[in-house]
C-alpha positions in Angstrom: -46.0 88.2 -51.0 -44.2 84.8 -50.8 -43.6 82.2 -53.5 -46.4 81.8 -56.0 -48.8 79.4 -54.3 -49.1 75.9 -55.8 -51.9 73.4 -56.1 -50.9 70.4 -54.0 -52.3 66.9 -54.0 -51.1 64.6 -51.1 -50.8 60.9 -51.5 -49.4 58.1 -49.4 -48.6 56.1 -52.5 -45.1 56.2 -54.1 -44.7 58.8 -56.8 -45.9 57.5 -60.1 -43.7 57.0 -63.2 -43.5 59.6 -66.0 -46.8 60.0 -67.8 -47.7 59.9 -71.4 -49.2 62.9 -73.3 -52.9 63.2 -73.4 -55.4 65.2 -75.5 -55.4 66.6 -79.0 -53.8 69.9 -77.9 -50.9 68.1 -76.4 -50.4 66.0 -79.5 -50.6 69.1 -81.7 -48.1 71.0 -79.5 -45.7 68.0 -79.5 -46.1 67.6 -83.3 -45.0 71.2 -83.7 -42.0 70.6 -81.5 -41.1 67.4 -83.4 -41.2 69.2 -86.7 -39.0 71.9 -85.4 -36.5 69.7 -83.5 -34.4 66.6 -84.0 -34.7 66.2 -80.3 -38.2 64.9 -80.3 -38.8 61.2 -79.8 -41.5 59.0 -81.2 -45.0 60.0 -80.0 -46.0 58.1 -76.9 -42.6 57.0 -75.9 -41.9 57.3 -72.2 -38.6 58.7 -71.0 -37.2 57.8 -67.6 -34.5 59.9 -66.0 -31.3 58.0 -65.2 -31.3 56.7 -61.7 -27.9 56.8 -59.8 -27.6 54.6 -56.8 -28.1 56.3 -53.5 -28.8 55.1 -50.0 -31.8 57.4 -49.6 -34.8 57.4 -51.9 -34.6 60.3 -54.3 -37.4 61.4 -56.6 -36.4 59.9 -59.9 -39.5 60.2 -62.1 -41.2 63.3 -63.4 -43.8 63.9 -66.1 -41.9 66.9 -67.4 -38.9 64.7 -68.1 -40.7 62.8 -70.7 -42.8 65.8 -71.8 -39.6 67.6 -72.9 -37.7 64.5 -74.0 -34.9 65.3 -71.5 -33.4 61.8 -71.9 -32.7 62.6 -75.6 -31.3 66.0 -74.6 -28.9 64.4 -72.2 -27.9 61.8 -74.8 -27.0 64.7 -77.2 -24.9 66.4 -74.5 -27.3 69.2 -73.7 -26.9 69.4 -69.9 -26.2 73.0 -69.2 -22.5 72.4 -68.7 -20.6 75.6 -68.4 -23.7 77.7 -67.6 -24.4 79.4 -64.3 -27.9 79.8 -63.1 -28.9 82.0 -60.1 -32.0 81.0 -58.1 -33.5 83.7 -55.9 -35.8 81.9 -53.5 -35.8 80.4 -50.0 -32.9 78.3 -48.6 -32.2 75.2 -50.7 -31.9 71.9 -48.7 -28.9 70.5 -50.5 -29.2 67.3 -48.4 -32.3 66.3 -50.4 -31.4 63.0 -52.0 -32.5 64.1 -55.5 -29.9 66.9 -55.3 -27.0 64.6 -54.4 -24.2 65.4 -56.8 -25.7 68.6 -58.1 -23.3 71.6 -58.3 -25.1 74.1 -55.9 -23.4 77.0 -54.2 -25.1 79.1 -51.5 -24.2 82.7 -52.5 -26.7 84.3 -50.1 -25.9 87.8 -48.7 -27.3 86.7 -45.4 -29.4 84.0 -43.7 -33.1 84.0 -43.3 -35.2 81.9 -41.0 -37.6 80.2 -43.4 -40.6 78.0 -43.0 -40.6 74.3 -44.1 -42.9 75.5 -47.0 -40.3 78.0 -48.1 -37.4 75.6 -47.9 -39.3 72.9 -49.8 -40.3 75.4 -52.5 -36.7 76.5 -53.1 -35.5 72.8 -53.0 -38.1 71.9 -55.6 -37.0 74.7 -57.9 -33.4 73.6 -57.5 -34.4 70.0 -58.3 -36.2 71.1 -61.5 -33.1 73.0 -62.6 -30.1 70.8 -61.7 -31.1 67.5 -60.2 -28.8 64.7 -61.6 -32.0 62.6 -61.8 -34.6 64.9 -63.3 -33.1 68.4 -63.7 -33.4 70.2 -67.0 -29.7 71.3 -66.8 -28.0 68.8 -64.5 -24.5 69.9 -65.3 -25.1 73.7 -64.8 -23.8 75.5 -61.7 -26.6 76.8 -59.5 -26.0 79.8 -57.2 -28.7 80.1 -54.6 -29.7 83.4 -53.0 -32.0 83.5 -49.9 -34.9 85.9 -50.2 -37.2 86.7 -47.4 -40.9 87.0 -48.0 -44.3 86.8 -46.3 -43.8 83.0 -45.7 -40.5 83.5 -43.9 -40.4 83.0 -40.2 -38.1 86.0 -39.9 -35.5 87.9 -41.9 -32.8 86.5 -39.7 -29.5 88.2 -40.5 -30.9 89.9 -43.5 -31.7 93.1 -41.6 -29.1 95.8 -41.0 -30.0 99.1 -39.2 -33.7 98.2 -39.8 -33.3 97.8 -43.5 -33.5 94.5 -45.5 -30.2 93.6 -47.2 -31.7 90.8 -49.3 -33.8 93.1 -51.6 -34.6 91.8 -55.0 -32.5 94.5 -56.7 -29.5 93.8 -54.4 -29.8 90.0 -55.1 -30.0 90.5 -58.9 -26.9 92.8 -58.8 -25.0 90.2 -56.7 -26.0 87.4 -59.1 -24.6 89.5 -62.0 -21.5 90.2 -60.0 -21.1 86.5 -59.3 -21.3 85.6 -63.0 -24.8 84.3 -63.4 -26.0 84.1 -67.0 -29.7 83.3 -66.1 -31.6 84.4 -63.0 -34.6 82.3 -62.1 -37.2 83.9 -59.8 -40.3 81.9 -58.8 -41.5 84.5 -56.3 -44.7 86.6 -56.2 -43.6 90.1 -55.2 -44.8 93.5 -56.5 -41.3 95.1 -56.5 -41.3 98.6 -57.9 -38.3 100.4 -56.3 -35.6 102.2 -58.2 -32.8 99.8 -57.1 -34.7 96.9 -58.8 -35.4 98.9 -61.9 -31.7 99.7 -62.4 -30.8 96.1 -61.6 -33.0 95.0 -64.5 -31.4 97.7 -66.7 -28.0 96.3 -65.8 -29.1 92.7 -66.5 -30.2 93.7 -70.0 -27.1 95.7 -70.6 -24.8 92.9 -69.6 -26.7 90.1 -71.2 -28.1 88.3 -68.2 -31.6 86.7 -68.6 -34.1 87.2 -65.8 -37.0 84.7 -65.8 -40.0 85.1 -63.4 -43.3 83.4 -62.7 -46.7 84.9 -63.7 -48.4 83.8 -60.4 -51.3 81.4 -59.7 -54.3 83.7 -59.2 -56.2 82.5 -62.3 -56.5 86.2 -63.3 -54.7 89.0 -65.1 -52.1 89.7 -62.4 -49.1 91.2 -64.2 -49.2 94.4 -62.2 -48.5 92.4 -59.0 -45.6 90.4 -60.5 -42.1 90.9 -61.7 -43.2 89.8 -65.2 -44.6 93.3 -65.9 -41.1 94.7 -66.2 -39.2 95.1 -69.5 -36.8 92.4 -70.3 -38.2 89.8 -67.9 -39.2 86.5 -69.3 -42.6 86.1 -67.8 -43.8 82.5 -67.6 -47.3 81.2 -67.3 -48.3 77.5 -67.0 -49.8 74.9 -69.3 -51.1 71.4 -68.6 -49.6 68.2 -70.1 -52.2 68.4 -72.9 -51.0 71.8 -74.0 -54.0 73.7 -72.6 -53.7 76.8 -70.4 -53.6 75.8 -66.7 -56.7 77.0 -64.9 -54.7 78.2 -61.9 -52.2 80.3 -63.9 -52.1 84.1 -64.0 -51.8 85.9 -67.2 -51.3 89.4 -68.6 -49.1 91.7 -70.7 -45.9 90.5 -69.0 -46.2 86.9 -70.2 -43.5 85.9 -72.7 -43.8 82.1 -72.8 -45.4 79.2 -71.0 -44.3 75.8 -69.8 -45.5 72.6 -68.0 -46.7 73.6 -64.6 -47.4 70.2 -63.1 -48.0 67.9 -61.5 -44.4 67.8 -60.2 -43.5 65.0 -57.8 -42.1 66.3 -54.5 -42.6 65.7 -50.8 -44.8 67.4 -48.2 -42.9 70.2 -46.5 -44.1 69.1 -43.0 -44.6 65.3 -43.2 -42.2 64.2 -45.9 -45.0 62.2 -47.5 -45.1 62.0 -51.3 -47.1 64.7 -52.9 -47.4 66.7 -56.1 -47.4 70.4 -56.9 -48.5 72.5 -59.8 -47.8 76.2 -60.5 -46.1 78.8 -62.5 -43.1 78.5 -60.2 -42.4 75.0 -61.7 -42.9 76.4 -65.2 -40.4 79.2 -64.5 -37.7 76.8 -63.4 -38.2 74.6 -66.4 -37.9 77.6 -68.8 -34.8 78.8 -67.0 -33.3 75.3 -67.5 -34.2 75.3 -71.2 -32.5 78.6 -71.7 -29.4 77.2 -70.0 -29.3 74.4 -72.5 -29.7 77.0 -75.3 -26.9 79.0 -73.8 -24.7 75.9 -73.7 -25.4 75.0 -77.3 -25.0 78.4 -78.7 -22.2 80.1 -76.7 -21.4 82.6 -79.5 -25.0 83.9 -79.7 -25.9 87.0 -77.9 -28.4 87.0 -75.1 -30.8 89.0 -77.3 -30.5 86.3 -80.0 -31.3 83.6 -77.5 -34.4 85.6 -76.5 -35.3 86.1 -80.2 -35.1 82.3 -80.6 -37.4 81.8 -77.6 -40.2 84.1 -79.0 -39.7 82.9 -82.6 -40.1 79.3 -81.6 -43.1 79.7 -79.3 -45.8 77.2 -80.1 -48.6 79.7 -80.7 -49.8 79.7 -84.3 -47.4 81.9 -86.2 -45.8 82.7 -82.8 -48.4 85.4 -82.3 -48.5 86.9 -78.8 -51.4 86.6 -76.5 -51.8 87.4 -72.8 -52.2 83.8 -71.7 -49.1 82.1 -73.1 -47.1 85.0 -74.6 -45.6 83.9 -77.9 -46.5 80.3 -77.1 -45.2 77.4 -75.0 -41.4 77.1 -75.0 -40.1 74.6 -77.5 -36.9 73.1 -76.1 -36.1 71.3 -79.4 -36.1 74.6 -81.4 -34.0 76.3 -78.7 -31.2 73.8 -79.1 -31.5 73.0 -82.8 -32.2 76.3 -84.5 -29.2 78.6 -84.7 -30.2 81.9 -83.0 -27.6 83.9 -84.9 -30.2 84.1 -87.7 -32.0 86.7 -85.6 -31.1 90.3 -85.0 -29.1 91.3 -81.9 -32.1 93.2 -80.5 -34.0 92.4 -77.3 -37.5 91.4 -78.3 -39.1 91.9 -74.9 -37.6 95.3 -73.9 -41.0 96.8 -74.5 -44.0 94.7 -73.6 -47.6 95.1 -74.9 -49.2 98.1 -73.3 -45.8 99.6 -72.4 -43.3 98.7 -69.7 -40.3 100.0 -67.8 -37.4 100.3 -67.9 -37.2 101.8 -71.4 -34.9 100.9 -74.2 -33.4 104.5 -73.9 -32.6 103.9 -70.3 -30.8 100.6 -71.1 -28.8 102.4 -73.9 -27.9 105.2 -71.6 -26.7 102.8 -68.9 -24.7 100.8 -71.4 -23.0 104.0 -72.7 -22.4 105.4 -69.2 -24.7 108.3 -69.6 -27.0 107.8 -66.5 -26.0 110.5 -64.0 -25.3 108.9 -60.7 -25.9 112.1 -58.8 -29.6 111.9 -59.7 -29.8 108.1 -59.7 -28.3 107.0 -56.3 -29.6 103.3 -56.7 -27.2 102.4 -59.5 -25.0 99.4 -58.8 -21.4 99.8 -57.6 -19.9 98.6 -60.8 -21.5 101.4 -62.9 -19.1 104.0 -64.3 -20.3 107.4 -65.4 -18.8 108.4 -68.7 -21.0 111.4 -69.6 -19.9 115.0 -70.1 -21.8 116.7 -67.3 -19.0 118.1 -65.2 -21.4 119.2 -62.5 -21.5 115.7 -61.3 -18.0 116.2 -59.9 -19.5 118.5 -57.2 -21.1 115.3 -55.8 -18.1 113.0 -56.2 -17.5 112.7 -52.4 -21.1 111.4 -52.0 -21.0 108.9 -54.9 -20.0 105.3 -54.9 -19.5 105.2 -58.7 -16.3 106.2 -60.4 -16.4 109.1 -62.9 -14.7 109.0 -66.3 -15.9 112.2 -67.8 -16.3 112.4 -71.6 -15.4 108.8 -72.3 -18.8 107.4 -73.4 -18.5 105.3 -76.5 -21.5 107.2 -77.8 -19.3 110.3 -78.3 -17.0 108.3 -80.6 -19.4 106.4 -82.8 -19.6 107.4 -86.4 
């Protein structure tokens, strides 16, 4: 499966300016955010992103920019500075005028031959994240990783000896190796291999947040998406009035929700102005919000940042449901409420109905007790520190170093 499909509306008119909020649900959601956050502006005020001068015509207005009061966030210095986000998607067209000046580094393991649709999708995700005009985290560093899917023309150089080298597990591990703190994945793919599972274990162990889209099937579709896995921040979509978007998927893997559209972009084939809506957009926005929270609270643990996300969700009493998880993400609360008030425990390591990997697997990985002889898909950085000396018999076959008997679990009181 390729990127989560989007609802597109083509227009020959110039992109419209940021829109006001509509509907009682939207006003209610915004009132909750206002009460929780000093970021909120007066109701009804329109916020326009700053417009640097460029020879080309970048996209400079977006409804989500006013919806989340990003002008106020920028004025307060919340720009994602010092935070590194990884984007696993198609190739990003860094020549797009709205990305001029953005700090984007292609860290791809290989090069795929993608379709115009795939390139535009990735470029839109990068724009939502780090565009100097309308990005949620314009000063963050964005590492991009090319990922081939059903929409790709070919896997290009991402095939070696008949095997893909840009698997989701390999890309997550590389993003962690490269120092990413947040990994944004707006791709619909039913990954279920061991390499991917251990990559998620590593991400949770090392405090890297993985954010993924719920999909756009208008159905319970968790089983077909990355959001079903433990620790993944699954994102569904809402409309500008706060109601659940009709196209959005839902399910046990959903943790939060965000504005899904319309987002101003250009047609992948004609370059004409158009708009898109989808959980891909919502996922990038949540990833950007978490980058702002990471910047504001550098001493908080990743678990505490996630605790803040679920405790500030805009559902009544932050109760969980399969449509919006714990409720729409509240940017104001994420940057204003100190997450150190929450326990250093991952609140989404087990999802409703059960999920994998388990908390025990994460703890065993962290303490070096996962036996690499029986788990050959562990990342190269993993060190076995257990006491099973039989593993030495396989040492010549293993890529992981062995430090027998040194697990911190053996030395805890």
